[in-house]
N, C-alpha and C positions, 0 to 999 in steps of 0.2 A: 926538654920542652920542644915540641914540634913547631917549626916556623910555618905559619899559614899565609903570611902576606910578605911580598917583597916590595922593593921601592917602585917597580914598574906597576904592580897591581894597585898600590896606594895612589900613585899618580893617576891611574886610569879611573879610580873611584872619584877622585877630585874633579877630573875633567867631566865625568858623567854628571856630577852634581851641578857643575857650571852649566852644562847643556840643558839639564832639566829645569834649572832656575830661569835661564835666559831664553829657552825655547828655540835654540838655534845652535848648530855646530859652529857656524862662523862666529857668532857672538861669543861662544865659549872659547874659541881659539884666540880671539882678540883679548878677552879678559885674562887668559893664561899665558899670552905671548908665545903661542905655538901656531902651527898651521892647521887649517880645517882638516887636512888629511890625517894629521896626528890625532886629532880628536876622534875622527871616524875609526881609526885603527884601535884606539883605546876602548871605544864602545864595543867594537867587534870582539876584542879580547875578553871583555867582561861577559858579553852574551855567550861566547863559547864556553867560558868557565862555568857560568850559571846554568847553561842549557835552556835559557828562555830569552825571548825578545824583550828588550827594554824600551824600545821606541818603535812607533809606527812612522815610517818615512814616506813622504810624498815629495814631488818636485818643488812644492812651495813651503812646506813646513814639516816639523817633527812634533810628535806628541807621545807622552808616556803611555805604555800599556798598563793594564791593571797591576801586573807583576812589577813593572818599572816604577809605578807610584809607590808601592809598598817598599821596594828596595831603596828608592830615593829618600823616603822619610827616615828609614833606619840609618842610611849612610850619612844623611844630613846631621842627625843627632850625634852619630859617632864622631864625625869630623869636628863638630862644635865642642864636644867634650875634650877631644885632643887639643884643640886650640885653647880652651880654658885651662887645661892642665899645664900647658906650656907657659901661659901667662902667669899662673900661680907660682910656678917654680922660678921664673925669671923676675918675679916681683911686679908683674903687670896685671895682677888680678883686679886692681881697682879701676881698670879701664875696659868696661864691657864694649864689645864691638860686634858687628855683623847685622844680618837681617832679622827682623822680628815681625811675625805675621799674627794679627789679632782679628778676631771676629766679634762684632758687637751689635746688638739690636739698635734700631733706628733712634728711639728716644734717648737711650742711655749714651749712645755715641755722640749725638748732637749736644746734649745738655750736661754731660758729665765727662766723657772720655776725651773728645776732640779739643775742648778748651784747655786741657792739660798738656797736650802734645808739644806745643811750642816750648814750654818749660822743660819737658823731658829731653827734647833734642838739644836745648842749650846746655843742659847738664851732662848729656851723654852724646856728643856729636858723632861718635863713631858707630852708633846704632842707627840703622835705617828702619823705619816703621811702615809696614803695609797694613792698612786698616780696611777690613771688609765690613761695610755697614749694611746689615740686612737682618731680617728676622728669621731667616732660614737657618735650620740646624745644620752644623757642619760636622764633618768627620775628621778628627785630628790626624789619624794615620793616612787616610787616602788623600787629604787635601793639603797636608803640610802646615797646619796652623800650630802656633806655639801656645796661644791663649784664646779663650773665648769668654764672653760675658753673656749670661743667660738669666732668665727669670725664674729658673728652678734648677735644683740639683739633678743630675742624670743618674740613671741606674748603673752606669758604667763604673765599676770599682777601680779601674785603672787611672781614674782622674781624681785629682784633689779639688775639692770645692771650698772656696773661702767666701763667706758672705761679705759683700761690700756695704750694703745698707738695706734697711727696710724702707721702701719708698711709699710715702703716704698717698692714699687715693682721695680724690676730692670730686664732688659733683658740682658742675658749673654750667652756666648758660650766659649768653650775651644780654645786655640791657634791652636791646631791640626785640629779642625773642620774648623776654619776660613782659615787655610792654604789650605785646600782642596776645600772649597766652596766660599771663599771670604766673606767680611762683607756686611750686608745689609746697604744701605745708606738712604733709606726712607721706610716708612711703607709698601708700595706696594711690596717692595722686599721680604717681609716675605713669600709671596706665593711661592717663588722659593726655600725656605729653609725647612729643616726638623725641624718642630716645635714640641717639645715634649709636649704631652698632659697630663693633670691630670683630672681624673673623680671624681666629688664630691660625696662622699658616700651617702649623704642625698637625692640627686636627681637622681644620675646615669648619670648626664649630664657633658659634658666637660666644664671646666671653660674658658670663653673667656679672652683673654689678655686685659689689660687696658693701654691706652696711653693718653697723653695730645696732643691735636691738636687744634691750634688756641685758646689756653687758656681754652679749654673744655676737660673734661675727657670723653673718648669714649671707648666702648667695641669693640674689634676686634676679630672676629673668626679666628682661625688659624687651620692648618691641619698638620698631620704627621703620620708616620707609627708606632710610639711608644707612648704608653699610660700607665700610672700608676694609680692605684686606692688605696684607704685607706691611704697609707703612702706617703705624699707629698715629703718626703726626697728622694724618689726613683727617681724623675725627676732630682733632683740635682746631684745624683750619675751618672745618664746617661749623663748629660751635662759635668761633670768632665771627663768622659771617652771618650768625643769627639763624642757623638752620635747625637748632634743637639743643637738647640737653646732652651732656657727655660726662662720663666719669673717666678721669685720667689722673696722672701723677702730679702732685702739687709742684714738684720741681720744674715741670714743663710750663705751667701757667701762673707761677707766683708773680711774675712781673705784670701779667694781664690783670691779675687781681689787684695789685697795687695801683695800677693806672685806672681801674674801673672798667676796663674793656670786657671783663668777665666778672660774674657775680657768683659767690659760693652759695650753694643751696643745701638745705637739710643738714646743717652742721651738727645738730643733735644726734644724727646717725653716722657722723664721721668717725675717723680714727682707725679705719682698716688700712692695711698696707700689703704690698707684695715685695718679696726679696729680689735683689739682684746679686748674682753669684759669679765669682771669677773661677774659671775652670782651667786646669793645666795638668799635664802628666805628672806622675809621681817624681819626687825630688831627684831620684837617681838618674832621670833623663834630662834634668834641667840644665841649660847652659847658663853662663854667668849673666848674659843679657836678659834672659827670662827672669832669673831670680831678682835682678836689679829692677826690672820693670814691675814685678809683683810687689816688691817692697815699696817702690815709689807710689804706685797707685793706691795701695792700702793705706799708706800714710796720708796721702792727700784727701782721701775720701772718709777717713775715720770719723770726722765730725758729723757726717751725714748719717 
């Protein structure tokens, strides 16, 4: 069997990953207890071996090239698997460790994911968690994410999709708005109301509202002079302030309903929902910390 990697090369790959994660040769040197010059030589050896530039260097900073980003993602996964293999052999498999990067949309992050992170860190203190809260779609390979939560399954067959829950939709407005404009009694009445809109970042289109009619879920376009994009919590803030009607997830406004700050409308047409899905690479690429987090999150959310 031909030997493809020696100790020097493996050490260079590890220093490269330190530099990529920390964004600095000096920080990588400090983390690895070597000199910045040693890090620079290691990166140069890798670039010569690969025949590509891994970093763009300026006097103030370094950043990965496109090729460097792809190489970093693959190397990061490979080193993670080596670490997990060592823990398993030495009996340390039950202690996941390392950095975990997660991308989650705004509402699900604030009302489902973030409240669980304290418990996760107490159970697994050796795992550090970097959470990207945004409705922007991310690229696993290019951006180095381990997991993402999204509102629909992707076409990418390289990802595993696990449904976390079907989140119920509900139509609401504040008592102040309803005092001024009255309650809608049927779906057609919505055309006479200020219906707060949300623009989906991935398409730039406004999301139609969904209702049950004669046992069938239907999409219903609505209109209004207020629209939010990027952060779906913005439309809920507008509704709380009496600006109009909004359709949103029940888990976001269930406390508002309990306090009477918002009022549910047209319940006879309720019952529609949208899924939230956990996405991650196929199991052969998973580190122990990723598998541990997946099992933790699915177990905590199964009641929803």
